C-alpha positions in Angstrom: 7.6 10.4 18.6 4.6 10.5 16.4 0.9 11.0 17.1 -1.2 7.9 16.3 -4.1 10.0 15.3 -2.0 11.7 12.6 -0.8 8.4 11.4 -4.3 7.0 11.3 -5.5 10.0 9.3 -2.7 9.6 6.8 -3.1 5.9 6.6 -6.8 6.2 5.9 -5.9 8.2 2.8 -3.4 5.6 1.7 -5.9 2.8 2.4 -8.3 4.4 0.0 -5.6 4.5 -2.6 -4.8 0.8 -2.0 -8.5 0.0 -2.6 -8.6 2.0 -5.8 -5.3 0.4 -7.1 -6.5 -3.1 -6.0 -9.8 -2.7 -7.8 -8.1 -1.4 -10.9 -5.8 -4.4 -10.9 -8.6 -6.9 -10.3 -10.7 -5.4 -13.0 -7.9 -5.5 -15.5 -8.4 -8.7 -17.4 -4.8 -9.0 -18.5 -3.2 -7.8 -15.2 -0.2 -10.0 -14.3 -0.6 -12.6 -11.5 2.4 -11.0 -9.8 0.7 -7.6 -9.6 -2.6 -9.0 -8.5 -0.8 -11.0 -5.8 1.1 -7.9 -4.6 -2.1 -5.8 -4.4 -3.8 -8.6 -2.5 -0.9 -8.7 0.0 -1.2 -4.9 0.3 -4.9 -5.2 1.1 -4.3 -7.8 3.8 -1.4 -5.9 5.3 -3.7 -2.8 5.4 -6.0 -4.7 7.7 -3.0 -5.4 10.0 -2.1 -1.7 9.9 -5.7 -0.7 11.0 -5.4 -3.1 14.0 -2.0 -1.7 14.9 -3.3 1.8 14.9 -6.3 0.8 17.0 -4.0 -0.8 19.5 -1.8 2.4 19.7 1.3 0.1 19.5 4.0 2.3 18.0 6.5 -0.5 17.4 3.8 -2.5 15.5 2.8 0.5 13.5 6.4 1.1 12.4 6.9 -2.6 11.6 3.6 -2.7 9.6 4.4 0.4 7.7 7.8 -1.0 6.8 6.1 -4.2 5.5 3.5 -2.2 3.6 6.3 -0.1 2.0 8.2 -3.2 0.9 5.0 -4.8 -0.6 4.2 -1.5 -2.3 7.7 -1.5 -3.8 7.2 -5.0 -5.0 3.8 -4.0 -6.5 5.4 -1.1 -8.3 8.1 -3.4 -9.8 5.5 -5.9 -10.9 3.5 -3.1 -12.4 6.5 -1.9 -14.4 7.1 -5.4 -15.7 3.4 -5.9 -16.6 3.0 -4.9 -20.3 -0.8 -5.1 -19.9 -1.0 -2.7 -17.0 -2.9 0.4 -18.1 -1.7 3.9 -17.4 -4.4 4.3 -14.6 -3.2 1.1 -12.9 0.4 2.2 -13.1 -0.5 5.6 -11.7 -2.5 4.1 -8.9 0.2 1.6 -7.9 3.0 4.3 -8.0 0.9 6.6 -5.9 0.3 3.9 -3.2 4.0 3.1 -3.1 5.0 6.8 -3.0 2.6 7.5 -0.2 3.7 4.5 1.8 7.3 5.5 1.4 6.5 9.0 2.6 4.7 7.6 5.6 7.7 5.3 6.4 10.1 8.3 6.2 7.9 10.2 8.7 8.0 7.3 11.2 11.8 6.8 11.2 
């Protein structure tokens, strides 16, 4: 069993990384539509996660983290395929996915 406050703290850090990665992707003029779409989905799912944490619903938190990790993986794949993605974009996207994966492992 996990403590929701610990998850909230860890997720707040991940959410900041999502914002940084999303901004980097949106500001990259040649960023692929697939990568932009993945980052947009991550941002939307981040809002769902915040709601799950506020509701203290452990099942919803786990499900949302699973979905976030999957989208993060898709974003990383899109990033690897995007020849126009800068090193800073790649680094930011990889960090988001790694952090989400770590959080997912802690919850299961």
